[in-house]
C-alpha positions in Angstrom: 52.2 -21.9 -42.5 51.3 -19.8 -39.2 49.7 -16.5 -39.7 52.0 -13.8 -38.2 51.9 -9.9 -38.0 53.0 -7.2 -39.8 56.9 -7.8 -39.2 56.0 -11.7 -39.4 54.6 -10.3 -43.1 57.9 -8.7 -44.4 59.9 -11.2 -42.6 58.7 -14.4 -45.3 58.3 -11.6 -48.2 62.3 -11.3 -47.4 63.0 -14.8 -46.9 61.6 -15.2 -50.4 64.0 -12.4 -51.9 66.9 -14.2 -50.0 65.6 -17.6 -51.4 65.5 -16.5 -54.6 68.8 -14.5 -54.5 70.3 -17.9 -53.1 69.4 -20.7 -55.4 69.3 -18.7 -58.9 72.0 -17.5 -60.9 70.0 -15.0 -62.8 68.9 -13.4 -59.0 72.4 -12.9 -58.1 73.2 -11.0 -61.4 69.8 -8.8 -61.0 71.0 -7.8 -57.1 74.3 -7.2 -58.5 73.2 -5.1 -61.5 71.1 -3.3 -59.4 73.4 -2.0 -56.8 75.6 -1.2 -59.7 73.2 0.8 -61.5 72.1 2.3 -58.8 75.4 3.9 -57.7 76.1 4.8 -61.7 72.8 7.2 -61.5 74.8 9.3 -59.4 76.9 10.6 -61.8 73.8 11.2 -63.9 71.5 14.8 -63.2 68.6 12.6 -63.6 65.0 14.3 -63.3 62.6 12.6 -60.5 60.4 11.4 -63.4 63.7 9.6 -64.9 64.8 8.1 -61.6 61.1 7.2 -60.9 61.4 5.5 -64.4 64.9 3.9 -63.8 63.9 2.7 -60.3 60.3 0.9 -61.5 62.6 -0.4 -64.6 64.9 -2.6 -62.3 61.8 -3.7 -59.5 60.2 -4.8 -62.7 63.0 -7.3 -64.1 64.0 -8.3 -60.6 59.9 -8.9 -60.2 59.3 -10.9 -63.4 62.3 -13.2 -62.7 60.8 -13.6 -59.0 57.6 -14.6 -60.7 59.3 -17.0 -63.4 61.1 -18.6 -60.5 58.2 -19.4 -57.9 55.8 -20.5 -61.4 58.8 -22.9 -62.4 59.1 -24.2 -58.7 55.6 -24.9 -58.5 55.1 -26.7 -61.9 58.3 -28.9 -60.9 56.5 -29.8 -57.3 53.1 -30.9 -58.9 54.3 -32.1 -62.4 56.9 -35.2 -62.2 57.0 -36.1 -65.5 57.1 -34.6 -69.2 53.9 -32.4 -69.8 53.3 -30.2 -72.7 51.3 -27.8 -70.9 53.9 -27.3 -68.3 56.5 -26.8 -70.8 54.4 -24.1 -72.3 53.8 -22.3 -68.9 57.6 -22.2 -68.4 58.4 -20.9 -71.7 55.7 -18.0 -71.5 57.4 -17.0 -68.0 60.4 -16.9 -69.2 60.0 -14.9 -72.3 58.3 -12.8 -69.5 61.4 -12.0 -67.8 63.2 -11.6 -71.5 60.5 -8.7 -72.2 61.4 -7.2 -69.3 64.9 -7.5 -69.9 64.2 -5.9 -73.0 62.4 -3.0 -71.7 65.4 -2.5 -69.0 68.3 -2.1 -71.8 65.9 0.1 -73.6 65.2 2.2 -70.9 69.4 2.4 -69.9 69.8 3.3 -73.7 67.0 6.3 -73.4 68.5 7.3 -70.0 72.0 6.9 -70.0 73.1 7.0 -73.7 72.8 10.8 -74.3 74.3 11.9 -71.3 77.7 10.1 -71.6 78.1 10.4 -75.6 77.4 14.2 -74.7 79.9 14.3 -71.6 82.5 11.8 -73.1 84.3 10.9 -69.9 83.3 11.1 -66.3 84.1 14.0 -64.3 82.9 14.9 -61.0 82.6 18.6 -61.9 79.3 17.1 -64.3 77.7 15.6 -61.5 74.4 17.4 -59.9 72.5 15.8 -57.8 69.8 16.9 -55.2 70.3 16.1 -51.7 66.8 13.9 -52.1 68.4 11.5 -54.7 71.7 11.2 -52.5 69.3 10.5 -49.6 67.3 8.2 -51.2 70.3 6.0 -53.2 72.3 6.0 -49.3 68.9 4.6 -47.6 68.3 2.0 -50.8 72.0 1.0 -50.0 72.0 0.8 -46.2 69.1 -1.8 -46.9 70.5 -3.7 -49.5 74.0 -4.2 -47.2 71.8 -4.4 -44.4 70.2 -7.4 -45.9 73.2 -8.8 -47.4 75.1 -8.8 -43.7 72.1 -10.8 -42.3 72.0 -13.3 -45.0 75.7 -13.8 -44.8 75.7 -14.9 -41.0 72.0 -16.1 -41.0 73.2 -19.5 -39.7 75.1 -18.4 -37.2 73.0 -15.6 -35.6 69.9 -17.4 -36.1 68.2 -14.1 -36.6 65.1 -12.9 -39.2 65.5 -10.3 -41.8 63.5 -7.9 -39.9 64.5 -9.1 -36.4 68.2 -9.9 -35.3 70.9 -10.9 -37.4 74.0 -9.7 -37.7 73.0 -6.1 -38.3 70.8 -3.9 -36.7 68.9 -2.4 -39.6 67.3 0.0 -37.6 70.2 1.2 -36.3 71.9 1.4 -39.7 68.9 3.4 -41.0 68.7 5.5 -37.8 72.5 6.3 -38.0 72.4 7.1 -42.0 69.5 9.5 -41.5 71.4 11.3 -38.9 74.7 11.6 -40.7 72.5 12.8 -43.8 70.9 15.4 -41.4 74.1 16.6 -40.3 75.5 17.4 -43.6 72.9 19.0 -45.2 71.8 21.2 -41.7 75.4 21.5 -41.2 73.9 22.8 -37.2 75.7 21.6 -34.2 72.5 21.9 -32.3 70.5 19.7 -35.2 73.5 17.3 -35.4 73.6 16.5 -31.7 69.6 16.2 -31.6 70.1 13.8 -34.7 72.3 11.5 -33.5 70.9 11.5 -30.2 67.5 10.1 -31.7 69.8 7.4 -33.7 71.4 6.5 -30.2 68.1 5.7 -28.8 67.1 3.7 -31.6 70.2 1.7 -31.5 69.8 1.5 -27.4 66.1 0.2 -27.6 67.3 -2.5 -29.8 69.8 -3.8 -27.4 67.2 -2.9 -24.5 64.0 -5.0 -26.1 67.0 -8.3 -26.6 66.7 -8.2 -30.5 70.1 -7.4 -31.0 73.4 -7.4 -29.0 75.5 -4.1 -28.8 77.9 -5.4 -31.4 75.1 -6.0 -33.6 73.8 -2.3 -32.8 77.2 -0.6 -33.5 77.5 -2.6 -36.5 74.4 -1.0 -37.7 75.6 2.5 -37.1 79.1 2.2 -38.4 77.0 0.8 -41.7 74.6 3.9 -41.6 77.4 6.6 -41.0 80.0 5.3 -43.8 77.1 4.6 -46.5 76.0 8.4 -46.1 79.2 10.1 -45.4 81.0 8.0 -48.9 77.8 9.0 -50.8 77.9 12.9 -49.7 81.1 13.6 -49.3 82.4 12.2 -52.7 79.1 12.7 -54.8 77.8 15.6 -53.7 
């Protein structure tokens, strides 16, 4: 494998995530569950510590599943016939995933059950979220949808997950941040400056030849829409 720079290292890492999602049914479930849980958390007045525990739990389950997949594929590559030691290693790695899943269920129960049982019904006037939490969720969703869009059109566009591809991730994040700043600041000058910087980010991606104009625009639209939906609906 050729040695690459900082961006290349990220591309290899994201390629590993995408490959796991593409080939493993459980990873598809974890990917969808992560998105749903993050959106669902918007309805809860989580403290920073509680949200940190929730986010760590999600990452722990996904990472465990990826380790399990890597171990299984390595054994399948090396061992061609039945081997009790190989079976033992696979069983242990699968057991680690099970433990992480049980941990996730317990954490979900402790974080969500009391709030749901006390409130009875989900009503929007019970939502009390900080701007920091909403901003973090918006950025995470932008990243998820950007990578998902790049994955869906990777063969056609022939881009990597951090360079090129169907959607400009830089443009999406820049315009998402600009929209969040404009909503929180509620100041025309600040809004103009924020979107001006976002435009320069998108323009630089086109100017350097990494993205087409349509890809920069699609990223900008994605970032703006997610920020508006999160803040206007949940704030």
